[in-house]
N, C-alpha and C positions, 0 to 999 in steps of 0.2 A: 570458523566455514572452509578450514581444506575441509577437518572431519566430515558436516553433513554432504559434502559433496567425493566422501566414499576418501578420502587420502590422494583426491590426483587431484592432480598439481594444473588445478587452472587459474585462472587469473581474473579476481571480479572484478567491476566497475559498480561503481555508485551512483542510480541515478532519480530524481527528481528535487521538492523539494524536503523530503526529510538527507537525503544524497549533502547540498547546499547546506546546511545545514549545523549537521553531526561531522561534519568533514572534515574537523582532524581526524578525532576518536575514528570516522571511520577509517583510514588511514596510519594513525598507530594501529588499529591492528592488519595494514595493509591488505591494503581496499584501497585502490586503484575508485578516483573519484571526479566524474565529468565538470567539464570544466565553472563557473557559473552563467556565463554567455553562449553552451553548448546546447542548441538544441531537444539534443539526448530529456532535458526532464522534464519539455514536455509533452501530452497530456494526446497521441498522435491517431486520429483513424483511424487508420491502420493498421497500426498494431493491439483496437481494441479488438478490430478483423479480424484478424489474428487466431483474438485470444476466442474469437469465439466458432470460426473454423476449426476447433480442433475442443468445444466445446461439443456437449455429449444430447441431440435432439429431445427435450420434452415436449410434450403438449405445455401449451399457454397458463395451464391453471393450477403446474404443478412449479410454478419462477413465484417461487418468496426471495423479500430482504433478507440482508445478509448482514447488523447490523454492526460495525465493529467497536461500538461505543454508545454508550446511551445516546440519548440526542437531544438538542441545544433547547426544543424545552423541556424534553426535563429536570434535564438540567438547570432552571431558567427560573422553577417549578420551587422545586426545595433552596433554590439562592430566595429566592422572594417567600418561605418560609408555608409555600404549600404542602399535604407528605401525599399528591398520587401518585402513582407509578402510569405511566401512558406508556410505557414499552410493553412485552408480554410477560 
């Protein structure tokens, strides 16, 4: 992580369900993790609005989904033995 920051001495704070789940691994890499009960692990409307403020405005027709993984429906069909692909 320090390399990603250009060698700067930054203190990273991991939040979210992944941070809670992988606390040991993160902390072994010198990354702090918020306490399990911390509200920092929750998605907040304010944080989403801050992201939106910094985004470039585009026409509604240009907004496309950005899938990070295969859809659950496609995975379920694969498990059921159906060989259809739902994603593009």
